[in-house]
PQR file of N, CA, C, O and H, with PARSE charges and radii, in Angstrom:
ATOM      1  N   UNK A   1     -62.610   0.762 -59.778 -0.4000 1.5000
ATOM      2  CA  UNK A   1     -62.822   0.253 -61.081 -0.0000 2.0000
ATOM      3  C   UNK A   1     -63.632   1.358 -61.948  0.5500 1.7000
ATOM      4  O   UNK A   1     -63.443   1.527 -63.152 -0.5500 1.4000
ATOM      5  N   UNK A   2     -64.478   2.020 -61.235 -0.4000 1.5000
ATOM      6  CA  UNK A   2     -65.241   3.037 -61.911 -0.0000 2.0000
ATOM      7  C   UNK A   2     -64.390   4.172 -62.381  0.5500 1.7000
ATOM      8  O   UNK A   2     -64.699   4.808 -63.389 -0.5500 1.4000
ATOM      9  H   UNK A   2     -64.632   1.883 -60.257  0.4000 1.0000
ATOM     10  N   UNK A   3     -63.312   4.440 -61.664 -0.4000 1.5000
ATOM     11  CA  UNK A   3     -62.396   5.524 -62.048 -0.0000 2.0000
ATOM     12  C   UNK A   3     -61.710   5.191 -63.350  0.5500 1.7000
ATOM     13  O   UNK A   3     -61.515   6.051 -64.208 -0.5500 1.4000
ATOM     14  H   UNK A   3     -63.061   3.923 -60.846  0.4000 1.0000
ATOM     15  N   UNK A   4     -61.334   3.885 -63.489 -0.4000 1.5000
ATOM     16  CA  UNK A   4     -60.669   3.453 -64.681 -0.0000 2.0000
ATOM     17  C   UNK A   4     -61.563   3.518 -65.892  0.5500 1.7000
ATOM     18  O   UNK A   4     -61.105   3.752 -67.011 -0.5500 1.4000
ATOM     19  H   UNK A   4     -61.492   3.186 -62.792  0.4000 1.0000
ATOM     20  N   UNK A   5     -62.836   3.310 -65.660 -0.4000 1.5000
ATOM     21  CA  UNK A   5     -63.848   3.215 -66.790 -0.0000 2.0000
ATOM     22  C   UNK A   5     -64.396   4.568 -67.173  0.5500 1.7000
ATOM     23  O   UNK A   5     -65.060   4.699 -68.201 -0.5500 1.4000
ATOM     24  H   UNK A   5     -63.208   3.120 -64.752  0.4000 1.0000
ATOM     25  N   UNK A   6     -64.127   5.589 -66.356 -0.4000 1.5000
ATOM     26  CA  UNK A   6     -64.649   6.931 -66.653 -0.0000 2.0000
ATOM     27  C   UNK A   6     -63.978   7.480 -67.949  0.5500 1.7000
ATOM     28  O   UNK A   6     -62.761   7.421 -68.124 -0.5500 1.4000
ATOM     29  H   UNK A   6     -63.588   5.483 -65.521  0.4000 1.0000
ATOM     30  N   UNK A   7     -64.826   8.001 -68.816 -0.4000 1.5000
ATOM     31  CA  UNK A   7     -64.314   8.450 -70.097 -0.0000 2.0000
ATOM     32  C   UNK A   7     -64.288  10.033 -70.056  0.5500 1.7000
ATOM     33  O   UNK A   7     -63.574  10.653 -70.844 -0.5500 1.4000
ATOM     34  H   UNK A   7     -65.815   8.048 -68.673  0.4000 1.0000
ATOM     35  N   UNK A   8     -65.042  10.640 -69.169 -0.4000 1.5000
ATOM     36  CA  UNK A   8     -65.036  12.108 -69.013 -0.0000 2.0000
ATOM     37  C   UNK A   8     -64.797  12.610 -67.667  0.5500 1.7000
ATOM     38  O   UNK A   8     -64.788  11.816 -66.727 -0.5500 1.4000
ATOM     39  H   UNK A   8     -65.623  10.136 -68.530  0.4000 1.0000
ATOM     40  N   UNK A   9     -64.604  13.847 -67.489 -0.4000 1.5000
ATOM     41  CA  UNK A   9     -64.417  14.469 -66.153 -0.0000 2.0000
ATOM     42  C   UNK A   9     -65.618  14.199 -65.266  0.5500 1.7000
ATOM     43  O   UNK A   9     -65.513  13.814 -64.102 -0.5500 1.4000
ATOM     44  H   UNK A   9     -64.611  14.493 -68.253  0.4000 1.0000
ATOM     45  N   UNK A  10     -66.770  14.425 -65.891 -0.4000 1.5000
ATOM     46  CA  UNK A  10     -68.080  14.181 -65.211 -0.0000 2.0000
ATOM     47  C   UNK A  10     -68.198  12.729 -64.663  0.5500 1.7000
ATOM     48  O   UNK A  10     -68.674  12.472 -63.557 -0.5500 1.4000
ATOM     49  H   UNK A  10     -66.855  14.737 -66.837  0.4000 1.0000
ATOM     50  N   UNK A  11     -67.723  11.807 -65.533 -0.4000 1.5000
ATOM     51  CA  UNK A  11     -67.796  10.367 -65.044 -0.0000 2.0000
ATOM     52  C   UNK A  11     -66.849  10.079 -63.930  0.5500 1.7000
ATOM     53  O   UNK A  11     -67.138   9.280 -63.040 -0.5500 1.4000
ATOM     54  H   UNK A  11     -67.336  12.016 -66.432  0.4000 1.0000
ATOM     55  N   UNK A  12     -65.670  10.754 -63.975 -0.4000 1.5000
ATOM     56  CA  UNK A  12     -64.681  10.574 -62.929 -0.0000 2.0000
ATOM     57  C   UNK A  12     -65.246  11.244 -61.554  0.5500 1.7000
ATOM     58  O   UNK A  12     -65.083  10.724 -60.450 -0.5500 1.4000
ATOM     59  H   UNK A  12     -65.435  11.403 -64.698  0.4000 1.0000
ATOM     60  N   UNK A  13     -65.852  12.327 -61.751 -0.4000 1.5000
ATOM     61  CA  UNK A  13     -66.486  13.007 -60.565 -0.0000 2.0000
ATOM     62  C   UNK A  13     -67.548  12.144 -59.966  0.5500 1.7000
ATOM     63  O   UNK A  13     -67.597  11.940 -58.752 -0.5500 1.4000
ATOM     64  H   UNK A  13     -65.984  12.750 -62.648  0.4000 1.0000
ATOM     65  N   UNK A  14     -68.416  11.625 -60.835 -0.4000 1.5000
ATOM     66  CA  UNK A  14     -69.455  10.677 -60.305 -0.0000 2.0000
ATOM     67  C   UNK A  14     -68.856   9.463 -59.625  0.5500 1.7000
ATOM     68  O   UNK A  14     -69.334   9.055 -58.567 -0.5500 1.4000
ATOM     69  H   UNK A  14     -68.377  11.790 -61.821  0.4000 1.0000
ATOM     70  N   UNK A  15     -67.797   8.861 -60.218 -0.4000 1.5000
ATOM     71  CA  UNK A  15     -67.123   7.757 -59.562 -0.0000 2.0000
ATOM     72  C   UNK A  15     -66.607   8.110 -58.161  0.5500 1.7000
ATOM     73  O   UNK A  15     -66.741   7.353 -57.199 -0.5500 1.4000
ATOM     74  H   UNK A  15     -67.408   9.192 -61.078  0.4000 1.0000
ATOM     75  N   UNK A  16     -66.008   9.311 -58.106 -0.4000 1.5000
ATOM     76  CA  UNK A  16     -65.540   9.755 -56.844 -0.0000 2.0000
ATOM     77  C   UNK A  16     -66.601   9.984 -55.734  0.5500 1.7000
ATOM     78  O   UNK A  16     -66.359   9.752 -54.549 -0.5500 1.4000
ATOM     79  H   UNK A  16     -65.899   9.926 -58.887  0.4000 1.0000
ATOM     80  N   UNK A  17     -67.734  10.432 -56.166 -0.4000 1.5000
ATOM     81  CA  UNK A  17     -68.898  10.730 -55.277 -0.0000 2.0000
ATOM     82  C   UNK A  17     -69.444   9.322 -54.783  0.5500 1.7000
ATOM     83  O   UNK A  17     -69.730   9.155 -53.597 -0.5500 1.4000
ATOM     84  H   UNK A  17     -67.930  10.620 -57.128  0.4000 1.0000
ATOM     85  N   UNK A  18     -69.573   8.361 -55.686 -0.4000 1.5000
ATOM     86  CA  UNK A  18     -70.028   7.099 -55.250 -0.0000 2.0000
ATOM     87  C   UNK A  18     -69.095   6.415 -54.404  0.5500 1.7000
ATOM     88  O   UNK A  18     -69.525   5.726 -53.479 -0.5500 1.4000
ATOM     89  H   UNK A  18     -69.340   8.497 -56.649  0.4000 1.0000
ATOM     90  N   UNK A  19     -67.781   6.535 -54.632 -0.4000 1.5000
ATOM     91  CA  UNK A  19     -66.770   5.962 -53.721 -0.0000 2.0000
ATOM     92  C   UNK A  19     -66.880   6.536 -52.350  0.5500 1.7000
ATOM     93  O   UNK A  19     -66.834   5.807 -51.360 -0.5500 1.4000
ATOM     94  H   UNK A  19     -67.431   7.094 -55.384  0.4000 1.0000
ATOM     95  N   UNK A  20     -67.030   7.896 -52.267 -0.4000 1.5000
ATOM     96  CA  UNK A  20     -67.058   8.540 -50.997 -0.0000 2.0000
ATOM     97  C   UNK A  20     -68.314   8.138 -50.197  0.5500 1.7000
ATOM     98  O   UNK A  20     -68.218   7.909 -48.992 -0.5500 1.4000
ATOM     99  H   UNK A  20     -67.067   8.489 -53.072  0.4000 1.0000
ATOM    100  N   UNK A  21     -69.487   8.048 -50.847 -0.4000 1.5000
ATOM    101  CA  UNK A  21     -70.652   7.586 -50.180 -0.0000 2.0000
ATOM    102  C   UNK A  21     -70.608   6.155 -49.640  0.5500 1.7000
ATOM    103  O   UNK A  21     -71.063   5.847 -48.539 -0.5500 1.4000
ATOM    104  H   UNK A  21     -69.565   8.234 -51.827  0.4000 1.0000
ATOM    105  N   UNK A  22     -70.040   5.320 -50.473 -0.4000 1.5000
ATOM    106  CA  UNK A  22     -70.004   3.794 -50.087 -0.0000 2.0000
ATOM    107  C   UNK A  22     -68.913   3.653 -49.045  0.5500 1.7000
ATOM    108  O   UNK A  22     -69.094   2.820 -48.157 -0.5500 1.4000
ATOM    109  H   UNK A  22     -69.670   5.570 -51.368  0.4000 1.0000
ATOM    110  N   UNK A  23     -67.844   4.345 -49.051 -0.4000 1.5000
ATOM    111  CA  UNK A  23     -66.691   4.201 -48.184 -0.0000 2.0000
ATOM    112  C   UNK A  23     -67.032   4.684 -46.727  0.5500 1.7000
ATOM    113  O   UNK A  23     -66.446   4.244 -45.738 -0.5500 1.4000
ATOM    114  H   UNK A  23     -67.697   5.022 -49.772  0.4000 1.0000
ATOM    115  N   UNK A  24     -68.015   5.613 -46.682 -0.4000 1.5000
ATOM    116  CA  UNK A  24     -68.297   6.162 -45.341 -0.0000 2.0000
ATOM    117  C   UNK A  24     -68.859   5.125 -44.298  0.5500 1.7000
ATOM    118  O   UNK A  24     -68.644   5.246 -43.093 -0.5500 1.4000
ATOM    119  H   UNK A  24     -68.491   5.970 -47.485  0.4000 1.0000
ATOM    120  N   UNK A  25     -69.544   4.169 -44.806 -0.4000 1.5000
ATOM    121  CA  UNK A  25     -70.072   3.157 -43.923 -0.0000 2.0000
ATOM    122  C   UNK A  25     -69.178   1.967 -43.562  0.5500 1.7000
ATOM    123  O   UNK A  25     -69.517   1.069 -42.791 -0.5500 1.4000
ATOM    124  H   UNK A  25     -69.718   4.071 -45.786  0.4000 1.0000
ATOM    125  N   UNK A  26     -67.986   2.048 -44.205 -0.4000 1.5000
ATOM    126  CA  UNK A  26     -67.071   0.909 -44.024 -0.0000 2.0000
ATOM    127  C   UNK A  26     -66.398   0.909 -42.647  0.5500 1.7000
ATOM    128  O   UNK A  26     -66.199  -0.147 -42.047 -0.5500 1.4000
ATOM    129  H   UNK A  26     -67.710   2.777 -44.832  0.4000 1.0000
ATOM    130  N   UNK A  27     -66.047   2.108 -42.151 -0.4000 1.5000
ATOM    131  CA  UNK A  27     -65.362   2.127 -40.824 -0.0000 2.0000
ATOM    132  C   UNK A  27     -66.160   1.612 -39.710  0.5500 1.7000
ATOM    133  O   UNK A  27     -65.713   0.740 -38.964 -0.5500 1.4000
ATOM    134  H   UNK A  27     -66.209   2.966 -42.639  0.4000 1.0000
ATOM    135  N   UNK A  28     -67.432   2.165 -39.558 -0.4000 1.5000
ATOM    136  CA  UNK A  28     -68.256   1.624 -38.409 -0.0000 2.0000
ATOM    137  C   UNK A  28     -68.587   0.127 -38.564  0.5500 1.7000
ATOM    138  O   UNK A  28     -68.605  -0.602 -37.573 -0.5500 1.4000
ATOM    139  H   UNK A  28     -67.796   2.873 -40.163  0.4000 1.0000
ATOM    140  N   UNK A  29     -68.837  -0.314 -39.748 -0.4000 1.5000
ATOM    141  CA  UNK A  29     -69.198  -1.692 -39.982 -0.0000 2.0000
ATOM    142  C   UNK A  29     -67.907  -2.586 -39.664  0.5500 1.7000
ATOM    143  O   UNK A  29     -68.023  -3.644 -39.045 -0.5500 1.4000
ATOM    144  H   UNK A  29     -68.823   0.279 -40.553  0.4000 1.0000
ATOM    145  N   UNK A  30     -66.735  -2.134 -40.094 -0.4000 1.5000
ATOM    146  CA  UNK A  30     -65.537  -2.875 -39.836 -0.0000 2.0000
ATOM    147  C   UNK A  30     -65.215  -2.978 -38.365  0.5500 1.7000
ATOM    148  O   UNK A  30     -64.817  -4.046 -37.899 -0.5500 1.4000
ATOM    149  H   UNK A  30     -66.640  -1.275 -40.596  0.4000 1.0000
ATOM    150  N   UNK A  31     -65.376  -1.891 -37.615 -0.4000 1.5000
ATOM    151  CA  UNK A  31     -65.154  -1.866 -36.124 -0.0000 2.0000
ATOM    152  C   UNK A  31     -66.115  -2.878 -35.492  0.5500 1.7000
ATOM    153  O   UNK A  31     -65.735  -3.669 -34.629 -0.5500 1.4000
ATOM    154  H   UNK A  31     -65.700  -1.024 -37.995  0.4000 1.0000
ATOM    155  N   UNK A  32     -67.348  -2.829 -35.939 -0.4000 1.5000
ATOM    156  CA  UNK A  32     -68.379  -3.747 -35.303 -0.0000 2.0000
ATOM    157  C   UNK A  32     -68.055  -5.207 -35.577  0.5500 1.7000
ATOM    158  O   UNK A  32     -68.253  -6.053 -34.704 -0.5500 1.4000
ATOM    159  H   UNK A  32     -67.657  -2.187 -36.640  0.4000 1.0000
ATOM    160  N   UNK A  33     -67.574  -5.514 -36.737 -0.4000 1.5000
ATOM    161  CA  UNK A  33     -67.223  -6.805 -37.165 -0.0000 2.0000
ATOM    162  C   UNK A  33     -65.965  -7.285 -36.277  0.5500 1.7000
ATOM    163  O   UNK A  33     -65.947  -8.402 -35.760 -0.5500 1.4000
ATOM    164  H   UNK A  33     -67.413  -4.827 -37.446  0.4000 1.0000
ATOM    165  N   UNK A  34     -64.997  -6.428 -36.152 -0.4000 1.5000
ATOM    166  CA  UNK A  34     -63.863  -6.765 -35.299 -0.0000 2.0000
ATOM    167  C   UNK A  34     -64.185  -6.964 -33.855  0.5500 1.7000
ATOM    168  O   UNK A  34     -63.625  -7.850 -33.209 -0.5500 1.4000
ATOM    169  H   UNK A  34     -65.012  -5.520 -36.573  0.4000 1.0000
ATOM    170  N   UNK A  35     -65.084  -6.152 -33.326 -0.4000 1.5000
ATOM    171  CA  UNK A  35     -65.518  -6.293 -31.953 -0.0000 2.0000
ATOM    172  C   UNK A  35     -66.280  -7.600 -31.794  0.5500 1.7000
ATOM    173  O   UNK A  35     -66.160  -8.247 -30.753 -0.5500 1.4000
ATOM    174  H   UNK A  35     -65.538  -5.432 -33.851  0.4000 1.0000
ATOM    175  N   UNK A  36     -67.055  -8.009 -32.784 -0.4000 1.5000
ATOM    176  CA  UNK A  36     -67.839  -9.294 -32.698 -0.0000 2.0000
ATOM    177  C   UNK A  36     -66.857 -10.575 -32.866  0.5500 1.7000
ATOM    178  O   UNK A  36     -67.076 -11.613 -32.242 -0.5500 1.4000
ATOM    179  H   UNK A  36     -67.152  -7.484 -33.630  0.4000 1.0000
ATOM    180  N   UNK A  37     -65.862 -10.444 -33.670 -0.4000 1.5000
ATOM    181  CA  UNK A  37     -65.105 -11.683 -33.981 -0.0000 2.0000
ATOM    182  C   UNK A  37     -63.827 -11.827 -33.173  0.5500 1.7000
ATOM    183  O   UNK A  37     -63.336 -12.943 -33.007 -0.5500 1.4000
ATOM    184  H   UNK A  37     -65.684  -9.600 -34.177  0.4000 1.0000
ATOM    185  N   UNK A  38     -63.295 -10.774 -32.683 -0.4000 1.5000
ATOM    186  CA  UNK A  38     -62.004 -10.844 -31.931 -0.0000 2.0000
ATOM    187  C   UNK A  38     -62.084 -10.564 -30.459  0.5500 1.7000
ATOM    188  O   UNK A  38     -62.797  -9.653 -30.039 -0.5500 1.4000
ATOM    189  H   UNK A  38     -63.694  -9.867 -32.818  0.4000 1.0000
ATOM    190  N   UNK A  39     -61.375 -11.318 -29.671 -0.4000 1.5000
ATOM    191  CA  UNK A  39     -61.285 -11.000 -28.161 -0.0000 2.0000
ATOM    192  C   UNK A  39     -60.656  -9.598 -27.979  0.5500 1.7000
ATOM    193  O   UNK A  39     -60.023  -9.055 -28.884 -0.5500 1.4000
ATOM    194  H   UNK A  39     -60.795 -12.058 -30.011  0.4000 1.0000
ATOM    195  N   UNK A  40     -60.852  -9.061 -26.813 -0.4000 1.5000
ATOM    196  CA  UNK A  40     -60.390  -7.700 -26.492 -0.0000 2.0000
ATOM    197  C   UNK A  40     -58.882  -7.646 -26.658  0.5500 1.7000
ATOM    198  O   UNK A  40     -58.398  -6.633 -27.164 -0.5500 1.4000
ATOM    199  H   UNK A  40     -61.367  -9.502 -26.078  0.4000 1.0000
ATOM    200  N   UNK A  41     -58.134  -8.597 -26.294 -0.4000 1.5000
ATOM    201  CA  UNK A  41     -56.684  -8.647 -26.347 -0.0000 2.0000
ATOM    202  C   UNK A  41     -56.138  -8.551 -27.847  0.5500 1.7000
ATOM    203  O   UNK A  41     -55.037  -8.034 -28.035 -0.5500 1.4000
ATOM    204  H   UNK A  41     -58.528  -9.420 -25.883  0.4000 1.0000
ATOM    205  N   UNK A  42     -56.828  -9.000 -28.826 -0.4000 1.5000
ATOM    206  CA  UNK A  42     -56.421  -9.086 -30.183 -0.0000 2.0000
ATOM    207  C   UNK A  42     -57.063  -7.982 -31.134  0.5500 1.7000
ATOM    208  O   UNK A  42     -56.767  -7.926 -32.328 -0.5500 1.4000
ATOM    209  H   UNK A  42     -57.723  -9.420 -28.673  0.4000 1.0000
ATOM    210  N   UNK A  43     -57.893  -7.173 -30.574 -0.4000 1.5000
ATOM    211  CA  UNK A  43     -58.604  -6.161 -31.427 -0.0000 2.0000
ATOM    212  C   UNK A  43     -57.667  -5.098 -31.998  0.5500 1.7000
ATOM    213  O   UNK A  43     -57.867  -4.624 -33.116 -0.5500 1.4000
ATOM    214  H   UNK A  43     -58.134  -7.218 -29.605  0.4000 1.0000
ATOM    215  N   UNK A  44     -56.658  -4.732 -31.239 -0.4000 1.5000
ATOM    216  CA  UNK A  44     -55.728  -3.709 -31.827 -0.0000 2.0000
ATOM    217  C   UNK A  44     -54.958  -4.201 -32.954  0.5500 1.7000
ATOM    218  O   UNK A  44     -54.741  -3.469 -33.919 -0.5500 1.4000
ATOM    219  H   UNK A  44     -56.494  -5.117 -30.331  0.4000 1.0000
ATOM    220  N   UNK A  45     -54.492  -5.502 -32.890 -0.4000 1.5000
ATOM    221  CA  UNK A  45     -53.815  -6.052 -33.977 -0.0000 2.0000
ATOM    222  C   UNK A  45     -54.731  -6.339 -35.151  0.5500 1.7000
ATOM    223  O   UNK A  45     -54.296  -6.213 -36.296 -0.5500 1.4000
ATOM    224  H   UNK A  45     -54.668  -6.097 -32.105  0.4000 1.0000
ATOM    225  N   UNK A  46     -56.016  -6.729 -34.912 -0.4000 1.5000
ATOM    226  CA  UNK A  46     -56.913  -6.952 -36.047 -0.0000 2.0000
ATOM    227  C   UNK A  46     -57.279  -5.630 -36.679  0.5500 1.7000
ATOM    228  O   UNK A  46     -57.519  -5.611 -37.887 -0.5500 1.4000
ATOM    229  H   UNK A  46     -56.370  -6.831 -33.982  0.4000 1.0000
ATOM    230  N   UNK A  47     -57.341  -4.523 -35.960 -0.4000 1.5000
ATOM    231  CA  UNK A  47     -57.698  -3.227 -36.566 -0.0000 2.0000
ATOM    232  C   UNK A  47     -56.526  -2.707 -37.314  0.5500 1.7000
ATOM    233  O   UNK A  47     -56.731  -2.083 -38.355 -0.5500 1.4000
ATOM    234  H   UNK A  47     -57.147  -4.539 -34.979  0.4000 1.0000
ATOM    235  N   UNK A  48     -55.321  -2.904 -36.886 -0.4000 1.5000
ATOM    236  CA  UNK A  48     -54.169  -2.415 -37.653 -0.0000 2.0000
ATOM    237  C   UNK A  48     -53.561  -3.229 -38.745  0.5500 1.7000
ATOM    238  O   UNK A  48     -52.717  -2.754 -39.506 -0.5500 1.4000
ATOM    239  H   UNK A  48     -55.155  -3.411 -36.040  0.4000 1.0000
ATOM    240  N   UNK A  49     -54.014  -4.523 -38.824 -0.4000 1.5000
ATOM    241  CA  UNK A  49     -53.493  -5.442 -39.814 -0.0000 2.0000
ATOM    242  C   UNK A  49     -54.263  -5.251 -41.120  0.5500 1.7000
ATOM    243  O   UNK A  49     -55.489  -5.364 -41.150 -0.5500 1.4000
ATOM    244  H   UNK A  49     -54.699  -4.909 -38.206  0.4000 1.0000
ATOM    245  N   UNK A  50     -53.498  -4.946 -42.246 -0.4000 1.5000
ATOM    246  CA  UNK A  50     -54.168  -4.717 -43.552 -0.0000 2.0000
ATOM    247  C   UNK A  50     -54.556  -5.993 -44.226  0.5500 1.7000
ATOM    248  O   UNK A  50     -55.080  -5.931 -45.338 -0.5500 1.4000
ATOM    249  H   UNK A  50     -52.502  -4.854 -42.221  0.4000 1.0000
ATOM    250  N   UNK A  51     -54.340  -7.155 -43.643 -0.4000 1.5000
ATOM    251  CA  UNK A  51     -54.636  -8.365 -44.328 -0.0000 2.0000
ATOM    252  C   UNK A  51     -56.099  -8.638 -44.120  0.5500 1.7000
ATOM    253  O   UNK A  51     -56.616  -9.640 -44.616 -0.5500 1.4000
ATOM    254  H   UNK A  51     -53.914  -7.205 -42.740  0.4000 1.0000
TER
END
C-alpha cells in the first residue's frame, strides 16, 4: 500500500526499504508457526499452500 501512496521516487524507495526490512522476519516466524501448529506429516503441505 505504501508503494501506491508514494508520490515521488524517494517515497517509493523508502516504501521498498521498509518492505524489505519487514519481510525479512516473515520466513523464520512462519516456519516456527507451522512447526508449532502442524504435525510432521502435514508440514510440507502447510508450507507450500498459499492459503
